C-alpha positions as CSV (number, residue, x, y, z in Angstrom):
1,M,14.3,-6.7,9.9
2,I,11.5,-3.9,8.7
3,Q,9.6,-3.0,11.8
4,Q,6.6,-0.6,10.7
5,L,4.3,-0.3,7.8
6,T,4.9,2.9,6.0
7,F,2.2,5.5,5.9
8,D,2.4,8.8,4.1
9,L,2.0,11.6,6.7
10,P,2.1,15.5,6.1
11,G,5.3,17.1,6.5
12,R,7.6,14.1,7.3
13,N,9.0,11.2,5.2
14,A,7.2,8.1,5.8
15,L,9.2,5.6,3.4
16,G,11.8,4.2,5.7
17,R,12.3,1.1,7.6
18,S,11.7,3.1,11.0
19,D,7.7,3.8,9.7
20,F,6.7,0.2,9.5
21,F,4.4,-1.6,11.6
22,V,4.5,-5.4,11.1
23,A,1.3,-7.3,11.9
24,P,-0.3,-10.5,11.1
25,S,-1.8,-9.1,7.8
26,N,1.6,-7.7,6.4
27,E,4.5,-9.8,7.8
28,A,5.0,-11.8,5.0
29,A,5.2,-9.2,2.6
30,V,7.7,-7.2,4.9
31,Q,9.8,-10.5,5.0
32,A,9.8,-10.6,1.2
33,I,11.0,-6.8,0.9
34,D,13.5,-7.2,3.4
35,N,15.0,-9.8,1.7
36,W,14.7,-8.6,-1.8
37,Q,18.2,-9.7,-3.0
38,D,17.1,-13.2,-3.0
39,W,13.9,-13.0,-5.1
40,P,13.7,-16.0,-7.3
41,S,14.5,-14.7,-10.9
42,G,14.7,-11.1,-9.3
43,K,11.0,-10.3,-9.5
44,L,8.2,-10.6,-7.0
45,I,4.4,-9.6,-7.3
46,L,3.0,-7.7,-4.2
47,V,-1.1,-8.6,-4.0
48,G,-3.3,-7.0,-2.1
49,P,-6.6,-5.3,-2.0
50,Q,-6.9,-1.4,-2.0
51,G,-6.1,0.4,1.0
52,S,-4.0,-2.7,2.4
53,G,-0.7,-0.8,1.9
54,K,1.1,-2.5,-1.0
55,S,2.1,0.9,-2.7
56,H,3.5,2.2,0.4
57,L,5.7,-0.8,0.9
58,A,6.5,-0.5,-2.9
59,E,8.0,2.7,-2.2
60,V,9.8,1.5,0.4
61,W,11.3,-0.9,-1.4
62,A,12.0,1.6,-4.0
63,N,14.2,3.5,-1.5
64,L,16.1,0.3,-0.2
65,A,16.8,-0.9,-3.8
66,G,17.4,2.2,-5.4
67,A,14.6,1.7,-7.8
68,R,12.7,4.0,-9.7
69,Q,8.5,4.2,-10.3
70,Y,7.6,2.9,-14.0
71,D,4.7,4.4,-15.3
72,V,3.5,2.6,-18.3
73,A,1.3,5.4,-19.8
74,T,4.0,7.6,-20.5
75,N,7.0,5.8,-20.6
76,S,7.8,3.5,-23.7
77,G,11.5,2.8,-23.5
78,L,13.7,0.1,-21.9
79,I,15.2,1.3,-18.8
80,D,17.9,0.1,-16.5
81,G,18.0,-0.6,-12.9
82,N,15.5,-1.8,-10.3
83,L,12.0,-0.8,-11.0
84,V,8.7,-0.7,-9.6
85,L,5.4,-1.6,-11.6
86,D,2.8,-0.2,-9.1
87,G,-0.6,-1.5,-10.6
88,L,-0.6,-4.5,-12.6
89,E,-4.3,-4.6,-13.5
90,A,-3.8,-1.1,-14.9
91,I,-2.1,-2.4,-18.2
92,V,-3.8,-5.9,-18.5
93,G,-6.1,-6.1,-21.4
94,D,-4.3,-3.4,-23.2
95,A,-2.2,-5.0,-25.7
96,S,0.1,-2.3,-26.6
97,K,1.1,-1.8,-22.7
98,E,1.5,-5.4,-22.3
99,E,3.7,-5.7,-24.8
100,V,6.0,-2.6,-23.1
101,V,5.6,-4.8,-20.0
102,F,6.6,-7.8,-21.5
103,H,10.1,-6.4,-23.2
104,L,10.7,-4.1,-20.2
105,H,10.6,-7.2,-17.8
106,N,12.9,-9.4,-20.2
107,H,15.2,-6.6,-20.6
108,L,15.8,-5.5,-16.5
109,L,16.1,-9.6,-15.7
110,S,18.4,-10.2,-18.5
111,L,20.7,-7.7,-16.8
112,G,20.5,-8.8,-13.2
113,H,18.1,-6.2,-12.0
114,H,15.0,-6.7,-9.7
115,L,11.5,-5.8,-10.4
116,L,8.4,-5.4,-8.0
117,I,5.2,-5.5,-9.4
118,T,2.1,-4.7,-7.2
119,S,-1.6,-5.7,-8.2
120,R,-4.9,-5.9,-6.4
121,S,-5.5,-9.4,-8.0
122,E,-3.4,-12.3,-8.5
123,P,-2.3,-12.8,-12.1
124,G,-4.4,-16.0,-12.6
125,L,-7.5,-14.2,-12.1
126,L,-6.7,-11.3,-14.7
127,T,-7.5,-11.4,-18.3
128,F,-4.3,-10.9,-20.3
129,A,-4.1,-9.9,-24.0
130,L,-0.5,-11.4,-24.4
131,P,0.0,-14.5,-23.4
132,D,3.8,-14.2,-23.0
133,L,3.3,-11.6,-20.5
134,Q,0.8,-13.9,-18.9
135,S,3.2,-16.6,-18.5
136,R,5.9,-14.4,-17.0
137,M,3.4,-13.1,-14.6
138,L,2.3,-16.5,-13.4
139,G,5.9,-17.7,-13.1
140,T,6.7,-14.8,-10.6
141,Q,6.8,-15.4,-6.8
142,L,3.8,-13.8,-5.0
143,V,3.3,-12.4,-1.6
144,R,0.0,-10.9,-0.3
145,I,-0.8,-8.3,1.8
146,D,-4.2,-8.9,3.7
147,P,-6.6,-6.1,5.0
148,P,-5.2,-4.2,8.0
149,D,-6.5,-5.9,11.3
150,E,-7.3,-4.1,14.3
151,M,-4.1,-4.0,15.8
152,L,-2.3,-2.8,12.8
153,L,-5.0,0.0,12.6
154,S,-4.7,1.1,16.2
155,A,-1.0,1.3,15.9
156,V,-1.0,3.3,12.7
157,M,-3.9,5.5,14.1
158,A,-1.8,6.0,17.5
159,K,1.1,7.0,15.5
160,L,-0.6,9.3,13.4
161,F,-1.6,11.2,16.4
162,D,1.7,11.1,17.9
163,D,3.2,12.7,14.9
164,R,0.6,15.2,15.3
165,Q,1.8,15.7,18.9
166,V,-2.0,15.3,19.9
167,N,-3.0,13.0,22.6
168,I,-5.9,10.7,22.7
169,S,-7.0,7.7,24.7
170,P,-6.5,4.3,24.0
171,Q,-10.4,3.9,24.5
172,V,-11.1,6.2,21.8
173,I,-8.8,4.2,19.1
174,A,-10.1,1.3,20.3
175,Y,-13.3,2.5,19.3
176,A,-12.8,3.9,16.1
177,V,-10.9,1.1,14.7
178,T,-13.9,-1.3,15.2
179,R,-16.2,0.9,13.1
180,I,-13.8,2.4,10.5
181,D,-13.2,0.9,7.0
182,R,-10.2,-1.6,7.4
183,T,-7.9,0.4,5.1
184,L,-5.1,2.8,6.2
185,A,-6.8,5.5,4.0
186,A,-9.6,5.4,6.3
187,V,-7.4,5.7,9.3
188,H,-5.8,8.7,7.5
189,A,-8.8,10.1,6.9
190,L,-10.5,9.7,10.5
191,V,-7.4,11.1,12.3
192,A,-7.3,14.1,10.0
193,E,-11.2,15.1,10.7
194,L,-11.2,14.0,14.4
195,D,-8.4,16.6,15.2
196,A,-10.0,19.1,12.9
197,L,-13.0,18.5,15.1
198,S,-11.4,18.6,18.2
199,L,-9.7,22.1,17.5
200,A,-12.8,23.3,16.2
201,R,-14.5,22.7,19.3
202,S,-11.7,22.9,21.7
203,K,-12.5,19.7,23.4
204,P,-10.5,16.4,23.7
205,M,-11.2,13.9,21.1
206,S,-14.1,11.4,22.3
207,R,-16.1,8.4,21.3
208,Q,-18.9,10.7,20.5
209,M,-17.0,12.9,18.1
210,V,-15.6,9.4,16.2
211,A,-19.3,8.4,16.1
212,E,-20.5,11.7,14.8
213,I,-18.0,11.9,11.8
214,L,-18.4,8.1,11.1
215,D,-22.2,8.5,10.9
216,T,-22.1,11.5,8.7
217,K,-20.0,9.5,6.2
218,H,-22.5,6.7,6.5
219,E,-25.3,9.1,5.9
220,D,-23.6,10.5,3.0
221,R,-22.9,7.1,1.4
222,D,-26.9,6.3,1.8
223,D,-27.7,9.6,-0.3
224,L,-25.4,8.4,-3.1
225,S,-26.9,5.1,-2.8
């Protein structure tokens, strides 16, 4: 059973099972990846909003299944072996790209390979140019990753600081996760900025530092609006 949620960390491989935190927001997706050999028809669509961790989970599956990443923008030939198509929405509406993916889908499954597709939206909410591809996607098992909850954000933040060999109080983490955007990217950014600010001032990390960083981000957003 996968135990933790993957997260890209500088200077270490964060794509294995030991780098996964399971939380209610991703539990169903983690179970589906763990049982990938049982996917109906050998394919799965992983749906979740930006920052939910679906691309990271796809990378973990690629390692588990010996799959390669497919970039439809630069590859047009048929490929053998298990495959990840990360970002279905990027090809939807482009008839030529959809045609490539349609034939690739049929080719892979006819050979008994597995296909993992990620998407920000469910296929039924996308406007396909190719009805045949739409039909294939609508007939694919779907599992959703919800936005990270506070438990998951706290666990990831604590692990990021631990990997940096930095001590931070649980109270500061608890304060931070109630104020940041609920994405793993936001956690990553805050950890890096908080660590840098603490080093620059030679002071322990505090709620005040968190507030200062986040207030600056909010001011920058207001300036752009």
